[in-house]
C-alpha positions in Angstrom: -20.8 -39.4 43.0 -19.1 -38.0 39.9 -17.8 -34.4 40.1 -19.4 -32.6 37.1 -17.1 -29.7 37.6 -13.9 -31.7 37.3 -11.7 -30.5 34.4 -13.9 -27.4 33.8 -12.4 -23.9 33.9 -13.3 -21.8 36.9 -15.0 -18.4 36.5 -11.7 -16.6 37.4 -9.8 -18.5 34.7 -12.4 -17.6 32.0 -12.3 -14.0 33.1 -8.5 -13.8 33.1 -8.4 -15.4 29.7 -10.9 -12.9 28.3 -9.0 -10.0 29.8 -5.8 -11.2 28.4 -7.3 -11.7 24.9 -8.8 -8.2 25.1 -5.4 -6.7 26.0 -3.8 -8.5 23.1 -6.4 -7.1 20.7 -5.8 -3.6 22.0 -2.0 -4.0 21.7 -2.3 -5.3 18.1 -4.8 -2.6 17.2 -2.5 0.1 18.6 0.5 -1.3 16.7 -1.5 -1.3 13.4 -2.7 2.2 14.1 0.8 3.4 14.7 2.0 1.7 11.5 -0.9 3.2 9.5 -0.2 6.7 10.8 3.6 6.3 10.1 2.9 5.1 6.5 0.5 8.0 5.9 3.0 10.5 7.2 5.8 9.0 5.2 3.7 9.0 2.0 2.6 12.6 2.6 6.2 13.7 3.0 7.3 11.9 -0.1 4.4 13.3 -2.2 5.0 16.8 -0.8 8.7 16.6 -1.8 7.8 15.6 -5.4 5.2 18.3 -5.9 6.2 21.5 -7.8 5.4 23.4 -4.6 5.1 22.5 -1.0 1.6 21.7 0.4 2.1 24.0 3.4 3.3 26.9 1.1 0.2 26.7 -1.0 -2.3 25.9 1.7 -3.2 29.6 2.2 -4.2 29.8 -1.5 -6.6 26.9 -1.5 -9.6 29.2 -1.7 -8.2 31.4 -4.4 -9.6 29.5 -7.4 -13.1 29.1 -6.0 -13.1 32.8 -5.1 -12.1 33.7 -8.7 -14.9 31.5 -10.2 -17.6 32.8 -7.9 -16.4 36.4 -8.4 -16.6 36.2 -12.2 -19.9 34.2 -12.0 -21.4 37.0 -9.8 -20.2 39.7 -12.1 -21.9 37.9 -15.0 -24.9 36.7 -13.1 -27.2 37.9 -15.8 -25.7 35.4 -18.2 -26.4 32.4 -15.8 -29.8 31.4 -17.2 -28.4 31.4 -20.7 -25.4 29.3 -19.6 -27.7 26.8 -17.9 -29.7 26.4 -21.1 -26.5 26.1 -23.1 -25.1 23.3 -21.1 -28.3 21.4 -20.4 -27.8 19.1 -23.4 -24.5 18.1 -21.9 -26.3 17.3 -18.7 -28.7 15.1 -20.6 -25.8 13.3 -22.2 -24.2 12.7 -18.8 -27.5 11.3 -17.5 -27.8 9.1 -20.6 -24.3 7.7 -20.0 -25.0 7.0 -16.4 -28.5 5.4 -17.1 -27.3 3.2 -19.9 -24.2 2.1 -17.9 -26.4 1.4 -14.9 -28.8 -0.7 -16.9 -26.1 -2.8 -18.6 -24.1 -3.1 -15.5 -27.1 -4.2 -13.4 -28.0 -6.9 -15.9 -24.4 -8.1 -16.1 -24.0 -7.9 -12.3 -27.2 -9.9 -11.8 -25.9 -12.6 -14.1 -22.5 -12.7 -12.4 -24.2 -12.9 -9.0 -26.5 -15.8 -10.0 -23.7 -17.9 -11.5 -21.4 -17.3 -8.5 -23.7 -18.0 -5.6 -23.6 -21.5 -4.1 -26.9 -23.3 -4.4 -27.9 -21.2 -7.4 -25.1 -21.5 -9.9 -25.7 -23.8 -12.9 -21.9 -24.7 -13.0 -20.7 -25.0 -9.4 -17.1 -25.6 -10.5 -17.0 -22.3 -12.3 -18.1 -20.3 -9.2 -14.5 -19.2 -8.4 -13.9 -18.1 -12.0 -17.0 -15.9 -12.1 -16.2 -14.4 -8.7 -12.7 -13.5 -9.8 -14.2 -12.0 -13.0 -16.4 -9.7 -10.8 -13.4 -8.8 -8.7 -11.4 -7.8 -11.8 -14.3 -5.7 -13.1 -14.6 -3.6 -9.9 -10.9 -3.5 -9.2 -9.9 -1.6 -12.3 -11.0 2.1 -12.0 -13.4 3.4 -14.6 -11.0 6.1 -15.8 -8.4 3.4 -16.7 -10.9 1.4 -18.7 -12.2 4.6 -20.3 -8.7 5.7 -21.4 -8.0 2.3 -23.0 -11.4 2.4 -24.8 -10.9 6.0 -25.9 -7.6 4.9 -27.5 -9.5 2.1 -29.3 -12.9 3.7 -30.1 -12.1 7.4 -30.0 -13.6 10.0 -27.7 -17.3 10.2 -27.0 -19.9 8.9 -24.7 -19.7 5.2 -25.8 -16.3 4.5 -24.1 -17.5 6.1 -20.9 -20.7 4.1 -20.9 -18.8 0.8 -21.4 -16.2 1.7 -18.8 -18.8 2.6 -16.1 -20.9 -0.5 -17.0 -17.9 -2.8 -16.5 -17.2 -1.4 -13.1 -20.9 -1.4 -12.2 -21.2 -5.1 -13.1 -18.3 -6.0 -10.8 -19.6 -3.9 -7.9 -23.2 -4.9 -8.2 -22.2 -8.5 -8.8 -20.6 -8.6 -5.4 -23.6 -6.9 -3.7 -26.2 -9.0 -5.5 -24.3 -12.2 -4.6 -24.5 -11.4 -0.9 -28.3 -10.8 -1.3 -28.7 -14.1 -3.1 -27.1 -15.9 -0.2 -30.0 -14.9 2.0 -32.6 -16.1 -0.4 -34.6 -19.2 0.4 -33.9 -22.2 -1.7 -37.2 -23.9 -1.2 -38.9 -22.2 -4.2 -35.9 -23.2 -6.4 -36.0 -26.8 -5.2 -39.8 -26.9 -5.8 -39.4 -25.6 -9.4 -36.5 -28.0 -10.0 -38.6 -31.0 -8.8 -41.2 -30.2 -11.6 -38.6 -29.9 -14.3 -38.1 -26.2 -14.5 -34.9 -25.0 -16.3 -32.2 -22.9 -14.6 -33.5 -19.7 -16.1 -37.1 -20.5 -15.0 -35.9 -21.3 -11.5 -34.0 -18.0 -11.2 -36.8 -15.9 -12.7 -39.6 -17.5 -10.8 -37.9 -18.6 -7.6 -35.1 -16.2 -6.9 -35.7 -12.8 -8.6 -39.1 -12.2 -6.7 -37.2 -12.6 -3.4 -34.2 -10.4 -4.2 -35.8 -8.0 -6.7 -36.4 -5.1 -4.3 -32.8 -5.2 -3.0 -31.5 -5.4 -6.6 -33.4 -2.3 -7.5 -32.3 -0.5 -4.4 -28.6 -1.2 -5.1 -29.0 -0.3 -8.7 -30.5 3.1 -7.8 -27.7 3.8 -5.4 -25.2 2.8 -8.2 -27.0 5.2 -10.6 -26.1 8.1 -8.3 -22.5 7.0 -8.2 -22.4 6.6 -12.0 -23.6 10.2 -12.6 -20.6 11.4 -10.7 -18.4 8.9 -12.6 -19.7 10.0 -16.0 -18.9 13.6 -15.1 -15.4 12.7 -14.1 -14.8 10.7 -17.2 -15.7 13.7 -19.3 -12.3 15.2 -18.3 -10.6 12.5 -20.4 -12.7 13.2 -23.5 -15.7 11.0 -22.8 -18.3 13.7 -23.4 -21.0 15.1 -21.2 -20.8 17.8 -18.5 -17.3 16.7 -17.6 -15.9 17.5 -21.0 -17.5 20.9 -21.0 -16.3 21.6 -17.5 -12.7 20.7 -18.5 -12.9 23.1 -21.5 -14.2 25.9 -19.3 -11.6 25.4 -16.6 -8.8 25.1 -19.1 -9.7 28.4 -20.8 -9.3 30.2 -17.5 -10.6 33.7 -16.7 -13.4 34.7 -19.1 -15.1 31.3 -18.9 -15.4 30.9 -15.1 -19.1 31.8 -15.4 -19.5 28.8 -17.6 -17.7 26.6 -15.1 -20.0 27.9 -12.3 -23.1 27.1 -14.4 -21.8 23.6 -15.1 -21.1 23.1 -11.4 -24.6 24.3 -10.5 -26.2 21.9 -13.0 -24.2 19.0 -11.8 -24.9 19.8 -8.1 -28.6 20.2 -8.6 -28.9 17.0 -10.6 -27.1 15.0 -8.0 -29.2 16.4 -5.2 -32.5 15.7 -7.1 -31.5 12.2 -8.1 -30.3 11.5 -4.6 -33.6 12.6 -3.1 -35.7 10.6 -5.6 -33.7 7.4 -5.4 -33.5 7.7 -1.6 -37.2 7.8 -1.3 -37.7 4.9 -3.7 -35.1 2.8 -1.8 -36.8 3.6 1.5 -40.2 2.6 0.0 -38.7 -0.7 -1.4 -37.0 -1.5 1.9 -40.1 -0.9 4.0 -42.2 -2.9 1.5 -39.7 -5.8 1.7 -39.7 -5.7 5.5 -43.5 -5.7 5.7 -43.7 -8.6 3.3 -41.1 -10.6 5.3 -43.0 -9.8 8.6 -46.3 -10.9 7.0 
């Protein structure tokens, strides 16, 4: 009779191998953690030396500026409603920048995702090219793109919108591509068998499957873009960020304006977050119910 266990590892051998592998992972993880902490400490010391003042020397003053802003805003609390009305058009401009950038970036990201997903791409050999293009779009920070565009186009909301749209296209292109990989290819193959074009296959066979996830990611990106458009205002791209930079640069006497701008931005982000969160939850639950059915 043939011994079926001949050449097979015993339970003890398997256990010892697993324990040894676990120990090696822990050792490697500990070494990486030590290196990471050492690099962070070295980088902090280098940055602290190059600063005009030491971080530890100024740590006790970290709340001085917020205290000055709140104190002046409280003293001029009666002017707060008028300030909110004054800066509301800048808020609308910020929302317009974020909305337009999200729309353009979503469309561009969807295209990049469709042409860089295996099984869906019309030009399979160009998949690496489109993936690297998406990597470049999301690797370059929005503020760098905005600075270049401001130099070319001048200050205003247009450079900010283009900069945010480029970064959004790269970020959503990656997310959408991962969603596309989980889509069923049967509808695409069925449409191809009856002579449908690539656009028809994508619109009729893929988009209905991935549409809810696309919208969910786009709404999440819209929240991020509101913050990004406010930040880009500091480099002359318009909106609330531009007004906030002017108020903060002026110093005392305009801190009540800065407080009003902060309040507008905070309230807007909270409201948009709540609305988009509820919409995303509704879309996710609807997708899960449809899949279960």
